[in-house]
C-alpha positions in Angstrom: 10.8 20.0 21.2 9.9 16.8 23.1 7.1 14.9 21.1 5.1 11.8 21.4 3.8 9.7 18.6 0.1 9.0 18.9 -2.8 7.3 17.0 -5.5 9.6 15.6 -8.9 8.4 14.4 -8.6 5.0 15.8 -5.2 4.4 14.3 -6.0 5.6 10.8 -3.0 8.1 11.3 -0.1 8.3 13.5 1.3 11.8 14.3 4.1 13.4 16.3 2.8 16.1 18.5 4.5 18.2 21.3 4.3 16.8 24.8 4.1 20.3 26.2 2.2 22.3 23.5 -0.9 22.1 21.3 -2.2 18.5 21.0 -5.1 16.7 19.3 -8.2 17.0 21.5 -12.0 16.8 21.2 -12.2 20.2 19.5 -9.8 18.9 16.8 -12.0 16.0 16.0 -15.2 18.1 16.1 -13.8 20.6 13.6 -12.5 17.9 11.3 -15.9 16.2 11.3 -17.6 19.6 10.6 -15.8 20.2 7.4 -17.8 19.5 4.2 -16.4 18.8 0.8 -18.1 20.4 -2.2 -17.6 19.5 -5.8 -14.8 21.7 -7.3 -13.6 22.8 -3.9 -10.2 21.2 -3.9 -7.8 23.8 -2.4 -7.9 23.8 1.4 -6.0 25.9 3.9 -5.6 25.2 7.5 -4.6 28.2 9.6 -2.9 27.5 12.9 -2.3 23.9 11.9 0.1 23.0 14.8 1.6 19.6 14.0 -0.8 19.1 11.1 -3.4 16.8 12.4 -6.5 18.3 10.8 -4.8 18.9 7.5 -3.7 15.3 7.4 -7.1 13.9 8.4 -8.8 16.0 5.8 -6.4 14.8 3.1 -6.9 11.2 4.2 -10.6 11.6 4.1 -11.1 13.6 0.9 -8.7 12.1 -1.6 -9.1 14.7 -4.3 -8.1 17.8 -2.3 -4.8 19.5 -1.6 -4.3 21.0 1.9 -1.9 23.7 2.9 -1.2 24.2 6.6 0.3 27.3 8.1 1.5 28.0 11.6 3.6 30.7 13.2 5.7 28.1 15.2 8.5 26.6 13.1 9.0 23.7 15.5 5.4 22.6 14.9 5.7 22.9 11.1 8.8 20.7 11.3 6.6 18.0 13.1 3.9 18.5 10.6 6.2 17.9 7.5 7.4 14.7 9.2 3.9 13.6 9.9 2.9 14.1 6.2 5.8 12.0 5.1 5.3 9.3 7.6 1.6 8.9 6.7 2.3 9.0 2.9 0.3 12.2 2.4 3.2 14.5 1.5 2.1 14.6 -2.1 -1.3 16.3 -1.1 -0.3 18.2 2.0 2.2 21.0 2.4 3.1 23.2 5.3 4.3 26.7 5.7 5.9 28.4 8.7 4.7 31.9 8.9 2.3 34.4 10.4 -1.2 34.2 9.0 -1.5 38.0 9.3 1.3 38.5 6.7 -0.5 39.6 3.6 2.4 38.6 1.3 2.5 35.0 2.5 -0.5 33.4 0.8 -2.1 34.0 -2.6 -5.2 36.1 -2.5 -8.5 34.6 -3.6 -6.8 31.2 -4.2 -8.4 28.8 -1.6 -11.9 27.2 -1.8 -12.0 26.3 1.9 -10.4 27.6 5.1 -10.3 25.6 8.3 -9.4 27.3 11.5 -9.5 26.8 15.3 -8.7 30.2 16.6 -7.3 30.7 20.2 -10.3 30.9 22.4 -9.2 33.4 25.1 -8.5 37.1 24.7 -5.1 38.3 25.8 -6.7 41.1 27.6 -8.9 38.8 29.8 -6.5 36.0 30.5 -3.1 35.4 32.1 -0.4 34.5 29.7 1.4 31.2 30.3 5.2 31.0 30.7 5.0 28.3 27.9 5.0 30.2 24.6 3.6 27.3 22.6 0.7 26.9 24.9 0.0 30.7 25.1 0.0 30.9 21.3 -2.6 28.1 21.1 -4.8 29.4 24.0 -4.6 33.2 23.7 -5.2 35.4 20.7 -1.5 36.6 20.6 -1.2 36.0 16.9 -4.8 35.2 15.8 -7.8 37.1 17.0 -11.3 36.6 15.5 -10.7 39.7 13.4 -7.4 38.2 12.2 -9.2 35.0 11.2 -12.0 37.0 9.4 -9.4 39.1 7.5 -7.5 36.0 6.4 -10.7 34.4 5.1 -11.7 37.5 3.2 -8.2 37.7 1.7 -7.4 34.1 0.7 -10.8 32.6 -0.1 -12.4 32.7 -3.5 -15.8 34.4 -3.8 -18.3 31.8 -2.4 -15.4 30.0 -0.6 -16.1 28.5 2.7 -14.8 29.0 6.2 -15.1 26.2 8.8 -14.3 27.0 12.4 -14.8 26.1 16.1 -14.7 28.7 18.7 -15.8 29.4 22.4 -19.5 30.1 22.8 -18.7 32.9 25.3 -17.3 34.9 22.5 -19.9 34.0 19.8 -20.8 37.8 19.4 -17.2 38.7 18.8 -16.8 36.0 16.2 -20.0 36.9 14.4 -19.1 40.6 14.3 -15.7 39.9 12.8 -17.3 37.7 10.1 -19.9 40.2 9.1 -17.4 43.1 8.9 -15.5 41.0 6.3 -18.3 39.9 4.1 -18.5 36.4 5.6 -22.0 35.1 5.9 -22.8 32.5 8.6 -24.6 29.6 6.9 -24.4 26.7 9.4 -24.2 26.9 13.2 -24.2 24.2 15.8 -23.7 24.7 19.6 -21.8 22.0 21.5 -22.8 21.2 25.1 -20.8 19.2 27.7 -24.1 17.7 28.9 -27.8 18.7 29.1 -27.3 20.5 32.4 -24.6 23.0 31.4 -24.2 25.9 29.0 -22.7 25.5 25.6 -18.9 25.4 25.6 -18.0 25.8 22.0 -19.8 26.3 18.6 -19.1 25.0 15.1 -19.7 27.4 12.2 -19.6 27.5 8.5 -19.4 30.9 6.7 -19.5 31.8 3.0 -17.5 34.6 1.5 -19.9 37.0 -0.4 -22.8 34.7 0.6 -26.5 35.7 0.7 -28.4 35.6 4.0 -29.9 32.4 5.4 -28.6 30.7 8.5 -29.3 27.1 9.4 -29.1 26.4 13.2 -28.6 22.7 13.7 -29.8 20.7 16.8 -27.2 20.8 19.6 -24.4 18.4 19.9 -24.4 16.9 23.5 -21.0 15.4 24.6 -22.2 13.3 27.6 -25.5 11.7 28.5 -27.3 11.6 31.8 -25.1 8.7 32.9 -21.9 10.7 32.1 -21.1 8.5 29.1 -20.2 9.9 25.7 -23.3 10.1 23.5 -23.9 7.9 20.6 -23.5 10.8 18.2 -20.1 11.8 19.6 -18.9 8.2 19.3 -20.1 8.2 15.7 -18.0 11.4 15.1 -14.9 9.8 16.5 -15.3 6.8 14.3 -15.9 8.9 11.2 -14.0 7.7 8.1 
């Protein structure tokens, strides 16, 4: 797999990532910044971790947690393991090659937090790419919203947290999957490319076995009226 070595978070980390495959983008940074640490919640799982960027960023930010990353593509897991070692985080991050739908692969009720960026597009409504790595990242070939919810229900402790980013066009699909698996939405934020366009993605935090009560936060706007990145977005990118 051809890969490039790139700076992440203003050079705080350097990671190898595929040239033709899933790469760090704005959604990666938004999801990373959305994750909250809670006292006693030290076991994190990132599902669909690709080359490990979010897992490594979280481990670098929250120094008292351990993060496990899982991805179905073995080539990406190979890069993730190299990235962990190169960034001196291999003592607090580990990576597994496997299918998140495999019920024998991960310990049930073990994790405090699950971080996931499921593929946005439904296989039945999109055209599959000839590039398998890109198709796996873009289409729900191996991770539908139901798969993500089933995983959270299976591996999270009671009161464990799920943090996710997903396309706003399928908010109803995501919410239905969560509710059917006893995952209660607690925080929701819509992200807009600018004030004149519809929301593109949303950020959500759900609690396993949680009580009702949803906080809908103010919208996050990516670009201002002059087409410049907003101050809030720039703050997110500079987040320590």
